[in-house]
C-alpha positions in Angstrom: 0.0 0.0 0.0 1.3 3.4 -1.0 1.6 6.1 1.7 1.2 9.8 1.3 2.3 12.5 3.8 0.7 16.0 3.6 2.8 18.6 5.5 2.0 22.2 6.3 2.9 24.5 9.1 0.0 24.1 11.6 -1.6 20.8 10.6 -5.0 22.4 11.5 -6.8 23.1 8.2 -5.4 22.2 4.7 -3.3 19.2 5.5 -6.1 17.8 7.6 -8.6 18.3 4.8 -6.1 16.7 2.3 -5.7 13.7 4.6 -9.4 13.4 5.0 -10.1 13.6 1.3 -7.3 11.2 0.4 -8.4 8.5 2.8 -12.0 8.9 1.8 -11.3 8.6 -2.0 -8.3 6.3 -2.2 -9.8 3.2 -0.7 -7.4 0.4 -0.1 -5.0 1.6 -2.8 -3.2 4.1 -0.5 -3.3 5.8 2.9 -2.5 9.4 3.9 -1.3 11.0 7.0 -0.8 14.7 7.7 1.5 16.6 10.0 2.8 20.1 10.7 6.2 21.7 11.3 4.7 23.7 14.1 1.4 21.9 14.9 -1.5 23.8 16.3 -3.0 22.6 19.6 -6.2 21.5 17.8 -7.7 21.1 14.4 -10.0 23.9 13.1 -13.6 23.2 14.0 -14.6 25.1 10.9 -12.5 22.7 8.8 -14.3 19.8 10.5 -17.7 21.4 9.7 -17.0 22.1 6.0 -15.6 18.6 5.5 -18.6 17.0 7.2 -20.8 18.8 4.6 -19.3 16.6 1.9 -19.4 13.4 4.0 -15.8 13.3 5.1 -15.3 13.0 8.8 -12.1 14.5 10.2 -13.6 15.3 13.7 -11.2 12.8 15.4 -8.1 14.1 13.6 -5.5 15.9 15.8 -2.6 18.0 14.8 0.7 16.1 14.8 4.3 17.2 14.5 6.4 15.8 11.7 8.8 12.9 12.5 11.6 11.2 10.6 9.6 8.0 10.7 6.7 9.7 8.9 9.1 10.9 6.2 10.7 7.5 5.9 7.4 5.7 5.4 6.0 8.1 2.8 6.1 7.2 -0.8 4.8 10.7 -1.7 5.3 13.9 0.2 3.1 16.9 -0.5 4.0 20.3 1.0 1.1 22.7 1.5 1.4 26.5 1.8 4.3 28.8 1.7 5.7 28.6 5.2 7.9 25.5 4.6 11.3 25.3 3.0 11.0 22.6 0.3 14.6 21.6 0.2 14.3 20.2 3.8 11.7 17.6 2.8 12.3 16.8 -0.9 8.6 16.9 -1.8 6.9 15.3 -4.7 4.5 18.2 -5.0 4.0 21.7 -3.5 0.4 23.0 -3.3 0.3 26.8 -2.8 -2.9 27.1 -0.7 -3.9 29.7 1.8 -5.0 28.1 5.1 -5.3 31.3 7.2 -7.5 30.8 10.2 -9.3 34.0 9.2 -11.0 32.5 6.2 -14.8 32.7 6.1 -16.9 29.6 5.9 -17.5 30.2 2.2 -13.7 30.6 1.6 -13.1 27.4 3.6 -15.7 25.6 1.3 -13.8 26.8 -1.8 -10.5 25.7 -0.2 -12.1 22.3 0.6 -13.2 21.8 -3.0 -9.9 22.9 -4.4 -8.0 20.5 -2.1 -10.5 17.7 -3.1 -9.7 18.3 -6.8 -6.0 18.3 -6.1 -6.3 15.0 -4.1 -8.4 13.4 -6.9 -5.6 14.3 -9.4 -2.9 13.0 -7.1 -4.7 9.7 -6.6 -5.2 9.4 -10.4 -1.5 10.1 -11.0 -0.5 7.6 -8.3 -2.8 4.9 -9.8 -1.3 5.5 -13.3 2.2 5.3 -12.0 1.4 2.1 -10.1 -0.1 0.6 -13.3 3.1 1.5 -15.2 5.2 -0.3 -12.6 3.0 -3.4 -12.9 3.2 -3.3 -16.7 7.0 -2.9 -16.6 7.3 -5.8 -14.2 5.2 -8.0 -16.4 7.2 -7.0 -19.4 10.5 -7.8 -17.7 9.1 -11.2 -16.6 8.0 -12.0 -20.1 11.4 -11.0 -21.4 13.1 -13.3 -18.9 10.8 -16.2 -19.8 11.5 -15.7 -23.5 15.2 -15.4 -23.0 15.7 -18.3 -20.7 12.9 -20.6 -21.9 14.1 -24.2 -22.7 12.2 -25.6 -25.8 10.7 -29.0 -25.2 
């Protein structure tokens, strides 16, 4: 199973939404986790509210600090926002999103939907890459069989 790590500064809004969307949409294909470089004491209740409006429950999520173990286990690392230096984490993607705690509910809904679209695209790209890996393995196996087959 592939593992995705969403990193932002506070781990209170965007990265929590991304984790929620990803785990809701990816099924058994992959799992996501989120963390922050300076985690907030609690997740945004307004983020919980707007995610619940689309059937994604993040009410039990809690902000977590980043750890080396999280980075080691991640197949894909996504940085969210502008407050993180990319060279520290070698991300696969950087999403420039505003997760200011001052956003209105309508702005949070727009942010939620934008994150949802980005997550859908990420899952699609990961599935395509996974299928290419499988196809390549099958091709290599077939080449080996053809090369080393002993005729009867």
